[in-house]
All heavy atoms as TSV, in Angstrom:
chain	resi	resn	atom	element	x	y	z
A	1	MET	N	N	1.397	4.097	-22.991
A	1	MET	CA	C	0.655	5.245	-22.553
A	1	MET	C	C	1.645	6.278	-22.036
A	1	MET	O	O	2.576	5.942	-21.311
A	1	MET	CB	C	-0.335	4.825	-21.466
A	1	MET	CG	C	-1.225	5.941	-20.999
A	1	MET	SD	S	-2.497	5.422	-19.820
A	1	MET	CE	C	-3.509	4.407	-20.853
A	2	ALA	N	N	1.414	7.500	-22.376
A	2	ALA	CA	C	2.312	8.575	-21.963
A	2	ALA	C	C	2.152	8.865	-20.469
A	2	ALA	O	O	1.043	8.775	-19.933
A	2	ALA	CB	C	2.010	9.838	-22.761
A	3	PRO	N	N	3.246	9.213	-19.797
A	3	PRO	CA	C	3.157	9.555	-18.369
A	3	PRO	C	C	2.139	10.669	-18.097
A	3	PRO	O	O	1.468	10.661	-17.068
A	3	PRO	CB	C	4.576	10.009	-18.017
A	3	PRO	CG	C	5.447	9.325	-19.014
A	3	PRO	CD	C	4.627	9.250	-20.275
A	4	GLU	N	N	1.989	11.589	-19.038
A	4	GLU	CA	C	1.017	12.676	-18.873
A	4	GLU	C	C	-0.413	12.129	-18.831
A	4	GLU	O	O	-1.268	12.660	-18.118
A	4	GLU	CB	C	1.135	13.700	-20.006
A	4	GLU	CG	C	2.482	14.385	-20.095
A	4	GLU	CD	C	3.528	13.544	-20.828
A	4	GLU	OE1	O	3.172	12.714	-21.701
A	4	GLU	OE2	O	4.717	13.695	-20.497
A	5	ASP	N	N	-0.672	11.077	-19.610
A	5	ASP	CA	C	-1.993	10.444	-19.603
A	5	ASP	C	C	-2.276	9.796	-18.242
A	5	ASP	O	O	-3.382	9.919	-17.715
A	5	ASP	CB	C	-2.110	9.392	-20.704
A	5	ASP	CG	C	-2.069	9.990	-22.093
A	5	ASP	OD1	O	-2.490	11.157	-22.251
A	5	ASP	OD2	O	-1.621	9.285	-23.019
A	6	ILE	N	N	-1.278	9.120	-17.707
A	6	ILE	CA	C	-1.427	8.508	-16.384
A	6	ILE	C	C	-1.684	9.592	-15.339
A	6	ILE	O	O	-2.583	9.468	-14.506
A	6	ILE	CB	C	-0.183	7.677	-16.003
A	6	ILE	CG1	C	0.023	6.513	-16.984
A	6	ILE	CG2	C	-0.259	7.202	-14.553
A	6	ILE	CD1	C	-1.004	5.414	-16.881
A	7	GLU	N	N	-0.898	10.640	-15.393
A	7	GLU	CA	C	-1.063	11.755	-14.449
A	7	GLU	C	C	-2.475	12.314	-14.514
A	7	GLU	O	O	-3.132	12.520	-13.492
A	7	GLU	CB	C	-0.040	12.863	-14.740
A	7	GLU	CG	C	-0.255	14.138	-13.946
A	7	GLU	CD	C	-0.113	13.956	-12.440
A	7	GLU	OE1	O	0.657	13.085	-12.019
A	7	GLU	OE2	O	-0.790	14.692	-11.693
A	8	HIS	N	N	-2.969	12.539	-15.708
A	8	HIS	CA	C	-4.305	13.118	-15.892
A	8	HIS	C	C	-5.388	12.184	-15.364
A	8	HIS	O	O	-6.349	12.623	-14.725
A	8	HIS	CB	C	-4.539	13.441	-17.375
A	8	HIS	CG	C	-5.806	14.176	-17.628
A	8	HIS	ND1	N	-6.020	15.464	-17.189
A	8	HIS	CD2	C	-6.937	13.803	-18.263
A	8	HIS	CE1	C	-7.234	15.849	-17.542
A	8	HIS	NE2	N	-7.818	14.854	-18.197
A	9	ARG	N	N	-5.239	10.902	-15.596
A	9	ARG	CA	C	-6.245	9.930	-15.153
A	9	ARG	C	C	-6.338	9.844	-13.632
A	9	ARG	O	O	-7.400	9.587	-13.082
A	9	ARG	CB	C	-5.925	8.537	-15.703
A	9	ARG	CG	C	-6.225	8.383	-17.168
A	9	ARG	CD	C	-5.726	7.028	-17.646
A	9	ARG	NE	N	-5.947	6.878	-19.073
A	9	ARG	CZ	C	-6.689	5.917	-19.597
A	9	ARG	NH1	N	-7.256	5.011	-18.838
A	9	ARG	NH2	N	-6.847	5.845	-20.903
A	10	PHE	N	N	-5.227	10.019	-12.939
A	10	PHE	CA	C	-5.206	9.817	-11.498
A	10	PHE	C	C	-5.137	11.108	-10.694
A	10	PHE	O	O	-5.095	11.066	-9.467
A	10	PHE	CB	C	-4.054	8.881	-11.119
A	10	PHE	CG	C	-4.304	7.468	-11.551
A	10	PHE	CD1	C	-3.889	7.030	-12.803
A	10	PHE	CD2	C	-4.992	6.591	-10.739
A	10	PHE	CE1	C	-4.134	5.733	-13.220
A	10	PHE	CE2	C	-5.244	5.285	-11.150
A	10	PHE	CZ	C	-4.820	4.864	-12.397
A	11	ALA	N	N	-5.158	12.231	-11.355
A	11	ALA	CA	C	-5.140	13.520	-10.664
A	11	ALA	C	C	-6.548	13.860	-10.157
A	11	ALA	O	O	-7.553	13.351	-10.662
A	11	ALA	CB	C	-4.661	14.614	-11.613
A	12	PHE	N	N	-6.609	14.723	-9.165
A	12	PHE	CA	C	-7.893	15.221	-8.673
A	12	PHE	C	C	-8.346	16.337	-9.600
A	12	PHE	O	O	-7.586	17.243	-9.918
A	12	PHE	CB	C	-7.754	15.739	-7.236
A	12	PHE	CG	C	-9.023	16.323	-6.714
A	12	PHE	CD1	C	-10.109	15.509	-6.449
A	12	PHE	CD2	C	-9.140	17.683	-6.502
A	12	PHE	CE1	C	-11.295	16.037	-5.964
A	12	PHE	CE2	C	-10.319	18.224	-6.025
A	12	PHE	CZ	C	-11.402	17.399	-5.757
A	13	HIS	N	N	-9.588	16.265	-10.032
A	13	HIS	CA	C	-10.152	17.262	-10.945
A	13	HIS	C	C	-11.358	17.900	-10.261
A	13	HIS	O	O	-12.483	17.405	-10.369
A	13	HIS	CB	C	-10.578	16.619	-12.264
A	13	HIS	CG	C	-9.475	15.905	-12.970
A	13	HIS	ND1	N	-8.548	16.548	-13.740
A	13	HIS	CD2	C	-9.137	14.592	-12.994
A	13	HIS	CE1	C	-7.697	15.672	-14.234
A	13	HIS	NE2	N	-8.027	14.481	-13.793
A	14	ALA	N	N	-11.113	18.966	-9.538
A	14	ALA	CA	C	-12.195	19.632	-8.818
A	14	ALA	C	C	-13.140	20.325	-9.792
A	14	ALA	O	O	-12.717	20.812	-10.846
A	14	ALA	CB	C	-11.613	20.663	-7.856
A	15	ALA	N	N	-14.418	20.342	-9.419
A	15	ALA	CA	C	-15.400	21.096	-10.208
A	15	ALA	C	C	-15.130	22.574	-9.948
A	15	ALA	O	O	-15.271	23.055	-8.825
A	15	ALA	CB	C	-16.805	20.718	-9.791
A	16	THR	N	N	-14.728	23.276	-10.984
A	16	THR	CA	C	-14.269	24.656	-10.814
A	16	THR	C	C	-15.342	25.695	-11.109
A	16	THR	O	O	-15.125	26.874	-10.882
A	16	THR	CB	C	-13.054	24.920	-11.728
A	16	THR	OG1	O	-13.421	24.582	-13.074
A	16	THR	CG2	C	-11.866	24.076	-11.292
A	17	THR	N	N	-16.476	25.252	-11.611
A	17	THR	CA	C	-17.558	26.193	-11.916
A	17	THR	C	C	-18.874	25.643	-11.360
A	17	THR	O	O	-19.009	24.446	-11.116
A	17	THR	CB	C	-17.725	26.401	-13.435
A	17	THR	OG1	O	-18.157	25.162	-14.023
A	17	THR	CG2	C	-16.421	26.852	-14.094
A	18	ASP	N	N	-19.819	26.545	-11.191
A	18	ASP	CA	C	-21.150	26.116	-10.757
A	18	ASP	C	C	-21.770	25.183	-11.791
A	18	ASP	O	O	-22.468	24.228	-11.435
A	18	ASP	CB	C	-22.065	27.323	-10.539
A	18	ASP	CG	C	-21.697	28.108	-9.290
A	18	ASP	OD1	O	-21.019	27.554	-8.398
A	18	ASP	OD2	O	-22.099	29.290	-9.202
A	19	GLU	N	N	-21.505	25.455	-13.067
A	19	GLU	CA	C	-22.055	24.619	-14.138
A	19	GLU	C	C	-21.559	23.175	-14.013
A	19	GLU	O	O	-22.327	22.230	-14.144
A	19	GLU	CB	C	-21.681	25.204	-15.497
A	19	GLU	CG	C	-22.259	24.442	-16.669
A	19	GLU	CD	C	-21.863	25.056	-18.008
A	19	GLU	OE1	O	-20.652	25.290	-18.214
A	19	GLU	OE2	O	-22.763	25.289	-18.824
A	20	LYS	N	N	-20.255	23.009	-13.751
A	20	LYS	CA	C	-19.697	21.660	-13.578
A	20	LYS	C	C	-20.257	20.982	-12.333
A	20	LYS	O	O	-20.599	19.810	-12.358
A	20	LYS	CB	C	-18.171	21.709	-13.488
A	20	LYS	CG	C	-17.465	21.515	-14.800
A	20	LYS	CD	C	-15.994	21.266	-14.558
A	20	LYS	CE	C	-15.313	20.947	-15.852
A	20	LYS	NZ	N	-13.901	20.610	-15.678
A	21	ARG	N	N	-20.346	21.731	-11.235
A	21	ARG	CA	C	-20.909	21.161	-10.014
A	21	ARG	C	C	-22.341	20.709	-10.246
A	21	ARG	O	O	-22.752	19.639	-9.810
A	21	ARG	CB	C	-20.836	22.165	-8.870
A	21	ARG	CG	C	-19.485	22.176	-8.164
A	21	ARG	CD	C	-19.492	23.051	-6.935
A	21	ARG	NE	N	-19.495	24.479	-7.235
A	21	ARG	CZ	C	-18.426	25.187	-7.581
A	21	ARG	NH1	N	-17.257	24.587	-7.673
A	21	ARG	NH2	N	-18.511	26.464	-7.837
A	22	ASP	N	N	-23.109	21.533	-10.953
A	22	ASP	CA	C	-24.500	21.177	-11.260
A	22	ASP	C	C	-24.577	19.942	-12.154
A	22	ASP	O	O	-25.469	19.108	-11.987
A	22	ASP	CB	C	-25.217	22.354	-11.933
A	22	ASP	CG	C	-25.452	23.517	-10.983
A	22	ASP	OD1	O	-25.295	23.346	-9.754
A	22	ASP	OD2	O	-25.785	24.617	-11.475
A	23	ALA	N	N	-23.651	19.829	-13.101
A	23	ALA	CA	C	-23.641	18.665	-13.993
A	23	ALA	C	C	-23.338	17.393	-13.203
A	23	ALA	O	O	-23.982	16.358	-13.404
A	23	ALA	CB	C	-22.621	18.861	-15.112
A	24	HIS	N	N	-22.370	17.460	-12.285
A	24	HIS	CA	C	-22.060	16.304	-11.436
A	24	HIS	C	C	-23.274	15.918	-10.601
A	24	HIS	O	O	-23.600	14.732	-10.485
A	24	HIS	CB	C	-20.888	16.616	-10.502
A	24	HIS	CG	C	-19.550	16.589	-11.161
A	24	HIS	ND1	N	-18.909	15.422	-11.499
A	24	HIS	CD2	C	-18.722	17.604	-11.525
A	24	HIS	CE1	C	-17.737	15.714	-12.050
A	24	HIS	NE2	N	-17.610	17.027	-12.075
A	25	THR	N	N	-23.930	16.902	-10.032
A	25	THR	CA	C	-25.118	16.644	-9.222
A	25	THR	C	C	-26.211	16.001	-10.059
A	25	THR	O	O	-26.870	15.046	-9.631
A	25	THR	CB	C	-25.615	17.946	-8.577
A	25	THR	OG1	O	-24.598	18.443	-7.709
A	25	THR	CG2	C	-26.898	17.723	-7.789
A	26	SER	N	N	-26.408	16.499	-11.269
A	26	SER	CA	C	-27.434	15.961	-12.153
A	26	SER	C	C	-27.168	14.493	-12.483
A	26	SER	O	O	-28.084	13.664	-12.462
A	26	SER	CB	C	-27.506	16.793	-13.436
A	26	SER	OG	O	-28.467	16.267	-14.308
A	27	VAL	N	N	-25.920	14.166	-12.781
A	27	VAL	CA	C	-25.559	12.777	-13.074
A	27	VAL	C	C	-25.856	11.894	-11.864
A	27	VAL	O	O	-26.466	10.831	-11.985
A	27	VAL	CB	C	-24.071	12.664	-13.498
A	27	VAL	CG1	C	-23.592	11.223	-13.467
A	27	VAL	CG2	C	-23.864	13.268	-14.874
A	28	ARG	N	N	-25.426	12.349	-10.674
A	28	ARG	CA	C	-25.664	11.559	-9.459
A	28	ARG	C	C	-27.151	11.355	-9.212
A	28	ARG	O	O	-27.598	10.255	-8.900
A	28	ARG	CB	C	-25.023	12.237	-8.240
A	28	ARG	CG	C	-23.540	12.002	-8.113
A	28	ARG	CD	C	-23.008	12.412	-6.748
A	28	ARG	NE	N	-23.376	13.771	-6.380
A	28	ARG	CZ	C	-22.717	14.864	-6.745
A	28	ARG	NH1	N	-21.654	14.750	-7.519
A	28	ARG	NH2	N	-23.108	16.053	-6.354
A	29	GLN	N	N	-27.936	12.425	-9.360
A	29	GLN	CA	C	-29.373	12.323	-9.104
A	29	GLN	C	C	-30.067	11.414	-10.114
A	29	GLN	O	O	-30.953	10.629	-9.742
A	29	GLN	CB	C	-30.010	13.708	-9.122
A	29	GLN	CG	C	-29.627	14.553	-7.934
A	29	GLN	CD	C	-30.123	15.980	-8.043
A	29	GLN	OE1	O	-30.526	16.457	-9.108
A	29	GLN	NE2	N	-30.095	16.691	-6.919
A	30	THR	N	N	-29.677	11.511	-11.365
A	30	THR	CA	C	-30.270	10.660	-12.399
A	30	THR	C	C	-29.964	9.193	-12.139
A	30	THR	O	O	-30.854	8.332	-12.215
A	30	THR	CB	C	-29.771	11.085	-13.790
A	30	THR	OG1	O	-30.169	12.446	-14.022
A	30	THR	CG2	C	-30.333	10.193	-14.885
A	31	CYS	N	N	-28.714	8.889	-11.801
A	31	CYS	CA	C	-28.338	7.501	-11.506
A	31	CYS	C	C	-29.025	7.019	-10.242
A	31	CYS	O	O	-29.451	5.858	-10.165
A	31	CYS	CB	C	-26.819	7.379	-11.393
A	31	CYS	SG	S	-25.967	7.598	-12.976
A	32	ARG	N	N	-29.179	7.889	-9.262
A	32	ARG	CA	C	-29.860	7.516	-8.021
A	32	ARG	C	C	-31.323	7.163	-8.294
A	32	ARG	O	O	-31.845	6.177	-7.768
A	32	ARG	CB	C	-29.759	8.647	-7.006
A	32	ARG	CG	C	-30.593	8.474	-5.743
A	32	ARG	CD	C	-30.174	7.208	-4.971
A	32	ARG	NE	N	-31.119	6.909	-3.919
A	32	ARG	CZ	C	-30.993	7.314	-2.664
A	32	ARG	NH1	N	-29.965	8.065	-2.311
A	32	ARG	NH2	N	-31.895	6.985	-1.775
A	33	ARG	N	N	-32.001	7.970	-9.118
A	33	ARG	CA	C	-33.397	7.675	-9.448
A	33	ARG	C	C	-33.510	6.327	-10.159
A	33	ARG	O	O	-34.417	5.542	-9.872
A	33	ARG	CB	C	-33.997	8.796	-10.302
A	33	ARG	CG	C	-34.369	10.023	-9.493
A	33	ARG	CD	C	-35.228	10.989	-10.287
A	33	ARG	NE	N	-34.590	11.469	-11.509
A	33	ARG	CZ	C	-33.768	12.508	-11.581
A	33	ARG	NH1	N	-33.479	13.204	-10.484
A	33	ARG	NH2	N	-33.254	12.878	-12.728
A	34	ALA	N	N	-32.589	6.053	-11.068
A	34	ALA	CA	C	-32.602	4.770	-11.775
A	34	ALA	C	C	-32.350	3.626	-10.788
A	34	ALA	O	O	-33.007	2.581	-10.863
A	34	ALA	CB	C	-31.564	4.761	-12.893
A	35	ALA	N	N	-31.412	3.810	-9.867
A	35	ALA	CA	C	-31.127	2.773	-8.872
A	35	ALA	C	C	-32.341	2.527	-7.979
A	35	ALA	O	O	-32.682	1.377	-7.685
A	35	ALA	CB	C	-29.912	3.159	-8.028
A	36	ASP	N	N	-33.010	3.602	-7.566
A	36	ASP	CA	C	-34.220	3.456	-6.752
A	36	ASP	C	C	-35.294	2.687	-7.518
A	36	ASP	O	O	-35.966	1.814	-6.957
A	36	ASP	CB	C	-34.757	4.817	-6.327
A	36	ASP	CG	C	-33.942	5.471	-5.221
A	36	ASP	OD1	O	-33.219	4.754	-4.495
A	36	ASP	OD2	O	-34.034	6.703	-5.086
A	37	HIS	N	N	-35.446	2.994	-8.796
A	37	HIS	CA	C	-36.453	2.330	-9.621
A	37	HIS	C	C	-36.155	0.830	-9.744
A	37	HIS	O	O	-37.041	-0.012	-9.569
A	37	HIS	CB	C	-36.524	2.993	-10.998
A	37	HIS	CG	C	-37.584	2.438	-11.883
A	37	HIS	ND1	N	-38.925	2.619	-11.638
A	37	HIS	CD2	C	-37.505	1.697	-13.006
A	37	HIS	CE1	C	-39.629	2.013	-12.568
A	37	HIS	NE2	N	-38.783	1.446	-13.421
A	38	ILE	N	N	-34.910	0.506	-10.032
A	38	ILE	CA	C	-34.505	-0.906	-10.132
A	38	ILE	C	C	-34.690	-1.598	-8.788
A	38	ILE	O	O	-35.197	-2.722	-8.720
A	38	ILE	CB	C	-33.049	-1.020	-10.636
A	38	ILE	CG1	C	-32.990	-0.645	-12.119
A	38	ILE	CG2	C	-32.490	-2.419	-10.394
A	38	ILE	CD1	C	-31.592	-0.472	-12.653
A	39	ASN	N	N	-34.313	-0.931	-7.714
A	39	ASN	CA	C	-34.445	-1.512	-6.379
A	39	ASN	C	C	-35.901	-1.808	-6.044
A	39	ASN	O	O	-36.210	-2.845	-5.456
A	39	ASN	CB	C	-33.839	-0.583	-5.335
A	39	ASN	CG	C	-33.677	-1.250	-4.002
A	39	ASN	OD1	O	-33.227	-2.390	-3.921
A	39	ASN	ND2	N	-34.039	-0.543	-2.951
A	40	ASP	N	N	-36.803	-0.906	-6.428
A	40	ASP	CA	C	-38.233	-1.100	-6.162
A	40	ASP	C	C	-38.849	-2.173	-7.061
A	40	ASP	O	O	-39.732	-2.913	-6.645
A	40	ASP	CB	C	-38.997	0.211	-6.362
A	40	ASP	CG	C	-38.673	1.253	-5.312
A	40	ASP	OD1	O	-38.122	0.895	-4.249
A	40	ASP	OD2	O	-38.952	2.444	-5.567
A	41	LEU	N	N	-38.384	-2.239	-8.302
A	41	LEU	CA	C	-39.007	-3.089	-9.301
A	41	LEU	C	C	-38.505	-4.532	-9.286
A	41	LEU	O	O	-39.281	-5.469	-9.468
A	41	LEU	CB	C	-38.760	-2.481	-10.692
A	41	LEU	CG	C	-39.519	-3.038	-11.868
A	41	LEU	CD1	C	-41.008	-2.768	-11.707
A	41	LEU	CD2	C	-39.009	-2.391	-13.153
A	42	CYS	N	N	-37.235	-4.710	-9.045
A	42	CYS	CA	C	-36.603	-6.024	-9.207
A	42	CYS	C	C	-36.489	-6.765	-7.877
A	42	CYS	O	O	-36.269	-6.140	-6.835
A	42	CYS	CB	C	-35.212	-5.866	-9.799
A	42	CYS	SG	S	-35.211	-5.132	-11.440
A	43	PRO	N	N	-36.596	-8.089	-7.944
A	43	PRO	CA	C	-36.396	-8.863	-6.719
A	43	PRO	C	C	-34.917	-8.858	-6.319
A	43	PRO	O	O	-34.033	-8.693	-7.167
A	43	PRO	CB	C	-36.832	-10.271	-7.119
A	43	PRO	CG	C	-36.660	-10.330	-8.596
A	43	PRO	CD	C	-36.901	-8.940	-9.103
A	44	ASP	N	N	-34.680	-8.987	-5.021
A	44	ASP	CA	C	-33.296	-9.060	-4.543
A	44	ASP	C	C	-32.597	-10.250	-5.184
A	44	ASP	O	O	-33.217	-11.275	-5.460
A	44	ASP	CB	C	-33.257	-9.214	-3.024
A	44	ASP	CG	C	-33.664	-7.939	-2.305
A	44	ASP	OD1	O	-33.626	-6.856	-2.923
A	44	ASP	OD2	O	-34.020	-8.030	-1.116
A	45	GLY	N	N	-31.326	-10.068	-5.445
A	45	GLY	CA	C	-30.536	-11.139	-6.026
A	45	GLY	C	C	-29.329	-10.579	-6.757
A	45	GLY	O	O	-29.103	-9.369	-6.810
A	46	ARG	N	N	-28.576	-11.483	-7.290
A	46	ARG	CA	C	-27.331	-11.137	-7.977
A	46	ARG	C	C	-27.566	-10.169	-9.125
A	46	ARG	O	O	-26.828	-9.198	-9.308
A	46	ARG	CB	C	-26.662	-12.418	-8.481
A	46	ARG	CG	C	-25.354	-12.170	-9.210
A	46	ARG	CD	C	-24.677	-13.492	-9.587
A	46	ARG	NE	N	-23.406	-13.246	-10.213
A	46	ARG	CZ	C	-23.233	-13.099	-11.538
A	46	ARG	NH1	N	-24.268	-13.176	-12.341
A	46	ARG	NH2	N	-22.025	-12.894	-12.026
A	47	GLU	N	N	-28.604	-10.429	-9.925
A	47	GLU	CA	C	-28.862	-9.602	-11.109
A	47	GLU	C	C	-29.166	-8.164	-10.721
A	47	GLU	O	O	-28.665	-7.216	-11.327
A	47	GLU	CB	C	-30.008	-10.191	-11.937
A	47	GLU	CG	C	-29.682	-11.533	-12.585
A	47	GLU	CD	C	-29.829	-12.723	-11.648
A	47	GLU	OE1	O	-30.223	-12.544	-10.466
A	47	GLU	OE2	O	-29.532	-13.852	-12.098
A	48	LYS	N	N	-29.990	-7.994	-9.700
A	48	LYS	CA	C	-30.310	-6.639	-9.235
A	48	LYS	C	C	-29.057	-5.950	-8.692
A	48	LYS	O	O	-28.798	-4.787	-8.983
A	48	LYS	CB	C	-31.395	-6.699	-8.164
A	48	LYS	CG	C	-31.746	-5.351	-7.568
A	48	LYS	CD	C	-32.963	-5.515	-6.666
A	48	LYS	CE	C	-32.845	-4.829	-5.376
A	48	LYS	NZ	N	-34.075	-4.937	-4.572
A	49	SER	N	N	-28.292	-6.698	-7.923
A	49	SER	CA	C	-27.058	-6.150	-7.372
A	49	SER	C	C	-26.107	-5.704	-8.481
A	49	SER	O	O	-25.504	-4.623	-8.410
A	49	SER	CB	C	-26.383	-7.196	-6.486
A	49	SER	OG	O	-25.246	-6.666	-5.870
A	50	LEU	N	N	-25.987	-6.521	-9.518
A	50	LEU	CA	C	-25.120	-6.164	-10.651
A	50	LEU	C	C	-25.648	-4.947	-11.398
A	50	LEU	O	O	-24.877	-4.075	-11.816
A	50	LEU	CB	C	-24.971	-7.349	-11.599
A	50	LEU	CG	C	-24.103	-8.496	-11.094
A	50	LEU	CD1	C	-24.236	-9.700	-12.017
A	50	LEU	CD2	C	-22.654	-8.055	-10.964
A	51	ALA	N	N	-26.954	-4.883	-11.571
A	51	ALA	CA	C	-27.547	-3.737	-12.270
A	51	ALA	C	C	-27.243	-2.436	-11.524
A	51	ALA	O	O	-26.860	-1.429	-12.132
A	51	ALA	CB	C	-29.054	-3.928	-12.418
A	52	ILE	N	N	-27.399	-2.465	-10.213
A	52	ILE	CA	C	-27.123	-1.262	-9.423
A	52	ILE	C	C	-25.631	-0.944	-9.424
A	52	ILE	O	O	-25.236	0.223	-9.523
A	52	ILE	CB	C	-27.711	-1.400	-8.007
A	52	ILE	CG1	C	-29.251	-1.378	-8.112
A	52	ILE	CG2	C	-27.211	-0.298	-7.083
A	52	ILE	CD1	C	-29.981	-1.670	-6.823
A	53	ALA	N	N	-24.793	-1.968	-9.375
A	53	ALA	CA	C	-23.348	-1.743	-9.440
A	53	ALA	C	C	-22.951	-1.101	-10.766
A	53	ALA	O	O	-22.080	-0.223	-10.813
A	53	ALA	CB	C	-22.592	-3.057	-9.241
A	54	ARG	N	N	-23.602	-1.522	-11.854
A	54	ARG	CA	C	-23.283	-0.933	-13.161
A	54	ARG	C	C	-23.745	0.520	-13.252
A	54	ARG	O	O	-23.128	1.339	-13.925
A	54	ARG	CB	C	-23.877	-1.757	-14.301
A	54	ARG	CG	C	-23.280	-3.143	-14.458
A	54	ARG	CD	C	-21.745	-3.104	-14.551
A	54	ARG	NE	N	-21.166	-4.422	-14.605
A	54	ARG	CZ	C	-20.746	-5.094	-13.536
A	54	ARG	NH1	N	-20.842	-4.579	-12.336
A	54	ARG	NH2	N	-20.212	-6.292	-13.669
A	55	LEU	N	N	-24.821	0.850	-12.554
A	55	LEU	CA	C	-25.239	2.256	-12.483
A	55	LEU	C	C	-24.188	3.084	-11.739
A	55	LEU	O	O	-23.893	4.210	-12.143
A	55	LEU	CB	C	-26.591	2.399	-11.776
A	55	LEU	CG	C	-27.802	2.056	-12.605
A	55	LEU	CD1	C	-29.047	2.057	-11.729
A	55	LEU	CD2	C	-27.970	3.044	-13.756
A	56	GLU	N	N	-23.631	2.510	-10.679
A	56	GLU	CA	C	-22.543	3.192	-9.972
A	56	GLU	C	C	-21.364	3.426	-10.915
A	56	GLU	O	O	-20.755	4.503	-10.930
A	56	GLU	CB	C	-22.051	2.372	-8.788
A	56	GLU	CG	C	-22.975	2.331	-7.609
A	56	GLU	CD	C	-22.385	1.503	-6.491
A	56	GLU	OE1	O	-22.435	0.256	-6.608
A	56	GLU	OE2	O	-21.896	2.091	-5.518
A	57	GLU	N	N	-21.052	2.411	-11.696
A	57	GLU	CA	C	-19.950	2.514	-12.658
A	57	GLU	C	C	-20.251	3.581	-13.709
A	57	GLU	O	O	-19.385	4.395	-14.045
A	57	GLU	CB	C	-19.721	1.162	-13.323
A	57	GLU	CG	C	-18.540	1.134	-14.249
A	57	GLU	CD	C	-18.310	-0.247	-14.853
A	57	GLU	OE1	O	-19.058	-1.196	-14.558
A	57	GLU	OE2	O	-17.368	-0.348	-15.662
A	58	ALA	N	N	-21.476	3.593	-14.212
A	58	ALA	CA	C	-21.865	4.609	-15.198
A	58	ALA	C	C	-21.754	6.009	-14.593
A	58	ALA	O	O	-21.272	6.948	-15.244
A	58	ALA	CB	C	-23.281	4.350	-15.694
A	59	MET	N	N	-22.186	6.149	-13.336
A	59	MET	CA	C	-22.085	7.441	-12.661
A	59	MET	C	C	-20.619	7.866	-12.542
A	59	MET	O	O	-20.262	9.018	-12.816
A	59	MET	CB	C	-22.725	7.362	-11.276
A	59	MET	CG	C	-22.682	8.671	-10.507
A	59	MET	SD	S	-23.394	8.526	-8.854
A	59	MET	CE	C	-22.200	7.452	-8.050
A	60	PHE	N	N	-19.778	6.927	-12.160
A	60	PHE	CA	C	-18.352	7.226	-12.042
A	60	PHE	C	C	-17.778	7.722	-13.366
A	60	PHE	O	O	-17.115	8.758	-13.420
A	60	PHE	CB	C	-17.585	5.981	-11.574
A	60	PHE	CG	C	-16.097	6.155	-11.695
A	60	PHE	CD1	C	-15.392	6.864	-10.746
A	60	PHE	CD2	C	-15.403	5.634	-12.781
A	60	PHE	CE1	C	-14.019	7.058	-10.877
A	60	PHE	CE2	C	-14.032	5.817	-12.919
A	60	PHE	CZ	C	-13.336	6.533	-11.954
A	61	TRP	N	N	-18.031	6.980	-14.431
A	61	TRP	CA	C	-17.448	7.350	-15.723
A	61	TRP	C	C	-18.034	8.654	-16.262
A	61	TRP	O	O	-17.308	9.463	-16.846
A	61	TRP	CB	C	-17.600	6.221	-16.733
A	61	TRP	CG	C	-16.652	5.102	-16.426
A	61	TRP	CD1	C	-16.979	3.830	-16.095
A	61	TRP	CD2	C	-15.220	5.163	-16.404
A	61	TRP	NE1	N	-15.838	3.087	-15.857
A	61	TRP	CE2	C	-14.749	3.890	-16.044
A	61	TRP	CE3	C	-14.299	6.172	-16.650
A	61	TRP	CZ2	C	-13.394	3.613	-15.917
A	61	TRP	CZ3	C	-12.950	5.886	-16.539
A	61	TRP	CH2	C	-12.508	4.618	-16.173
A	62	ALA	N	N	-19.310	8.880	-16.052
A	62	ALA	CA	C	-19.904	10.140	-16.492
A	62	ALA	C	C	-19.285	11.318	-15.726
A	62	ALA	O	O	-18.943	12.345	-16.331
A	62	ALA	CB	C	-21.422	10.109	-16.300
A	63	ASN	N	N	-19.136	11.155	-14.429
A	63	ASN	CA	C	-18.520	12.236	-13.649
A	63	ASN	C	C	-17.041	12.387	-13.967
A	63	ASN	O	O	-16.513	13.501	-13.963
A	63	ASN	CB	C	-18.778	12.032	-12.152
A	63	ASN	CG	C	-20.135	12.562	-11.762
A	63	ASN	OD1	O	-20.601	13.564	-12.281
A	63	ASN	ND2	N	-20.775	11.896	-10.824
A	64	ALA	N	N	-16.369	11.295	-14.292
A	64	ALA	CA	C	-14.967	11.394	-14.718
A	64	ALA	C	C	-14.875	12.168	-16.025
A	64	ALA	O	O	-13.988	13.000	-16.211
A	64	ALA	CB	C	-14.342	10.014	-14.863
A	65	ALA	N	N	-15.800	11.916	-16.932
A	65	ALA	CA	C	-15.802	12.650	-18.213
A	65	ALA	C	C	-15.989	14.137	-17.953
A	65	ALA	O	O	-15.303	14.972	-18.569
A	65	ALA	CB	C	-16.907	12.122	-19.116
A	66	LEU	N	N	-16.884	14.480	-17.055
A	66	LEU	CA	C	-17.090	15.885	-16.731
A	66	LEU	C	C	-15.861	16.493	-16.067
A	66	LEU	O	O	-15.447	17.611	-16.402
A	66	LEU	CB	C	-18.289	16.041	-15.778
A	66	LEU	CG	C	-19.662	15.751	-16.377
A	66	LEU	CD1	C	-20.695	15.646	-15.254
A	66	LEU	CD2	C	-20.046	16.841	-17.378
A	67	ALA	N	N	-15.276	15.766	-15.129
A	67	ALA	CA	C	-14.140	16.286	-14.368
A	67	ALA	C	C	-12.884	16.415	-15.216
A	67	ALA	O	O	-12.111	17.353	-15.047
A	67	ALA	CB	C	-13.861	15.380	-13.177
A	68	ARG	N	N	-12.679	15.474	-16.123
A	68	ARG	CA	C	-11.426	15.430	-16.877
A	68	ARG	C	C	-11.433	16.333	-18.111
A	68	ARG	O	O	-10.386	16.540	-18.708
A	68	ARG	CB	C	-11.125	13.999	-17.305
A	68	ARG	CG	C	-10.784	13.104	-16.142
A	68	ARG	CD	C	-10.608	11.694	-16.633
A	68	ARG	NE	N	-10.266	10.778	-15.547
A	68	ARG	CZ	C	-10.152	9.480	-15.695
A	68	ARG	NH1	N	-10.357	8.919	-16.876
A	68	ARG	NH2	N	-9.863	8.719	-14.677
A	69	GLN	N	N	-12.586	16.829	-18.499
A	69	GLN	CA	C	-12.600	17.687	-19.686
A	69	GLN	C	C	-11.861	18.986	-19.397
A	69	GLN	O	O	-11.833	19.435	-18.268
A	69	GLN	CB	C	-14.022	17.956	-20.145
A	69	GLN	CG	C	-14.791	18.906	-19.252
A	69	GLN	CD	C	-16.202	19.134	-19.739
A	69	GLN	OE1	O	-16.593	18.624	-20.760
A	69	GLN	NE2	N	-16.951	19.873	-18.991
A	70	GLY	N	N	-11.277	19.547	-20.441
A	70	GLY	CA	C	-10.516	20.772	-20.384
A	70	GLY	C	C	-10.912	21.769	-19.438
A	70	GLY	O	O	-10.845	22.213	-18.470
């Protein structure tokens, strides 16, 4: 992997436009609604915990995609 790729992956990528900020907010809100739905619907346990953790992961990667784009 090129050093530039490492730099890009670990650099801070601030939302520089209102459109980007709104997109980040939308991703967070959508994942939050899904997490609330799973939390209400599913019994407590490992599976529910994993499902919510994967939503956190999806939120992270979606926001990383938004932040890292040109």
